[in-house]
N, C-alpha and C positions, 0 to 999 in steps of 0.2 A: 504495500500500501503506498512504499516511496515516493510515488509520482500521486497519488492522490494529495496523501501529507505537503507534499511539494506545491499544487492548487491553491491546498487547504490554507496552509501559510497564507500566499501570497496574496489569497483573501483576507486573508485579518489584517492584514497591512491597509490594506485597500481601503478597509469599514471599518476600519478604527480611526480610519485620517478625512472619510468620511462622514463619518459621525460628528467626530470632532470638528467637524467643518459647522452644520450643523446647529451644537452648543453655542460653535463659535457666535455661529450668527444671533441668535436670541444670548450671549450672555450681552453684546450692545446694547439690546431692549431691552434688558431683562426686568426693568422698571412697569413693562406694559405686561410682563405674567402672571398669572394669576396660579396662585399659591395651594395647591393642597397639605396638609396634616395628618401623614399617615399613622400616629404614634409619636411617644414623646420622643426630641430631640431626630425625625423621621421626614423631613419631606420632599416633595416631588410634586412638577411645575409638568410645561406641555412639553419645554425643550427634552425632559428627561423620558417622558410617552414619544415623542416625532423619535429623538435618536436611534433610543429601541426597536421601536416598530423600522425603523430604516435595516438595522441591523440581519433582525428576525426576513425583513422580506429577500434583501440581498442571499443569507445565507438561503432559506430555504427553495431560493431558484434554483442554487449552484447545487446544492446539495442537495437536495428535496428530501433525504430517509437520515439526515443528522435529525437529534435531537436538540433541547434549548431549555433551555435553565435560567432565565432572566428577573432584576429585579423587579422589573414590575411588570412583568407579565406572566407568571408561573412558568409550567416548565410541561415539556414535550419530552419522554427520556424515551431513549436510545442509547447502545451500545458508544456511538457516536456522539458525544453533547458543547457542543460553545453553550459557557460558562461567562455571563454576561453582566453589567454595570455598566450605565449610559453615560449615566454621570455621577464616578463620586468623587464627596463636596459638592453634595447640592448647594448645603448651606454656605457655601466659602463663595461658589459661581453665583445665587442670589444674592447675593452682598458683594459681588462686584473682585471681590478674593482671584486669582488667578490661577489658585493652586488647586485645578480641580482634573478632572483625568476620565478617561473610554478605556476600560478595562474588560479586559476579553482573552479566553479563556479557552482550550481545547483540548478536549479528554475523549480519553477510549481509552475502553474496559478498565475503566477510572483509573488510569494512568494519565496526566497530568501532560500532554507531546507539545504545546505551542505556548506562547500566550505573549500576548502584545496588550501596554500601557500607553493610551498617547493622551502629551496633555498641549491642547492647541493653546494655547493662550502662551505658554512654552515654546511652541516649537520645537516641543520634545518628543521624539517616540523610542518611545524603551521593550524591544522585541526579545525571544530565543525560542530554539530549539528544542529539545531533552535532547543530550547531549552534541550538540551541535556550536553552546556558548552563547553571550548575551552582546547584544548594541545600543547602544543610545543614535541616537540618527546616523546608524548603518559602522558605529564607535566602538569598541572590542571596551566590554565594563569587565572587571574585577571591582573586587571586597576590600576594602585595606587591613593594614594590618597589626592595628593599635591593638595594644593588648592589655593594658593598665585601662582601672578605668579613673586613676587622676589624667586620663590621656585621652578619654573617649566624650561623643556626641550617643548619644542616644535619642530613637524618635520615640515615642509615647502615642498610644491612641487611648481614647474617654469616651463612652455615651452612658447619660443618664439611666439606660437599660439594665445597667452593670453597677453593685455599690461602691458607692468612693475610697469607703475604709480602706480595703487593698491598694485604690491609684495613690492615695495619699501613701500609703506608706512607703511604697517601688522607688515615688519619690523620693521620699528621707529617705529612704535607705540608697540610692545611687549620690543624694548632695552627699552621706556620711560618707562616701566613697571620693567624694572630689569629684565627681561626674558633675557631666550637664546634660540637658533633656532637651528638648522642642516635642509641641504638639502641632501641627502643620493642619490636620482639618480633613487628610486625604486620604486614608487609609495604604488604598493602592500606591497613588503618590511615594507614599514614604516607605515604601517596602521596596520600591525599587529605588529611589535614594541610596538607601541599604548597600546593593547593586554596583549603582554607579561607585563608593566610595562618598559620600556628602556624608554621613551620618555610616556608622559601624555597628549599629541595633536600631532594632524597633518590634516593639511587645505592642498588642492589646489585647483586654483581657477576653473579649467576645466579636469575631469577624463573623461575614458571610462567605461561602464560595467565593460567591461573584466577586465582592471584596479582596480576595485575597491571591485564587488562585495561580490567573499571570502574573504578579506579583512576583510567586512565590518559586518559582520555576526562576523567574528571571534571578532571584538571589542564586538558588541552588547554579546555575549557570554563568552565573561570575563567581563562582568558588565560595558558594556562603553554605551556612544550613540554618533548617528551618526547621518551625515546626508549626504546622504540621511535615516531617518529612515526607518522603515520593511519595515510602513504601504505606504511608496511614494515610493518603487522600484517598483512596479508593473510598468510595462513598461515604468523603466530610463532607459535612452542609455548613455546622458551628459551629464555633466554638474558639479557643484561646489561640493568637497566632505567635509566632517568635520568629523575624528572623535576625541574621551574626554575623559578622566574621567568623573564622573558625576559631580566632585566639581566644574573645572575647565566650564567645557560648558558653564552656561547661561553668563557669563563675559569674555569670550572668542566668542561667537556671538553678545554679546554685541560689544567687540572690530570688531573684523571683518563686522562687517551691516558697522560701521562706516568708515573704509579702504576699503571695496569692493562693492565701490555705483551701485545698478541696485539688488543685489544677498538679496533674501530672503529664510530664514530659516529653515522651516518650519518643526514644531515638536523636534527644537535642544534641544529646555530645558524640555523635560520627556522623563520617562523614554524609552525607545530602548522598542518594545517588542519583547517576544520571548530569549533576555537571561534568565541565570541564577542570582538567587540572591543571 
């Protein structure tokens, strides 16, 4: 199915840019958009729906037997699945902040084969295929080699759907180790910052597959480690997400095990499969 994957990868990059163009058009006139609130800290607009409809239609036209799992439009199950968040970082988008992106992953038999995250306002297209490395606008990516918390910059994500105490305890633990943290407002983009070497790691206590799968593959292909690992992603729909460089992963997992009670970290300290060396 190599030729099929080649065609799907080309399509993925094309539709990521196309959906990003739709989002960018609405971004310029975001004040006119009607906004719905799906839940706590969970907004959706016509821009989200139109971008996802565009992606869904293009995939259905070219690969009618493929399944689809999107944030706005439900799930059509199949052996080969596209997992899509049309605008990750909707609050940023609606507030006029440029840190939002289109996230698309292609999963076959539970294995993430390829992923793309496009940030239209930044002009950045992150992409990866399993076993073939990760790129930003066509240039190879590698995670950092930072080993000490005192030299580390850690990305964090937070949702009001999760209790704040553990999140605050994680921040306190990072500060106690002289680490710094950043909160970007788009998990998909922040995961990609790990791959790009702009931050050393990223953690969020609860994310959905459409937020994370594309970025997690990109991190692994840039030489990083992730939770869930490649082996643990089969059937994964929601849960804690960690993306890290290799050097910090063991200590960071130990820290999170103390500050995030009840969370397990399977495969966190082992090299993720599918990444390039």
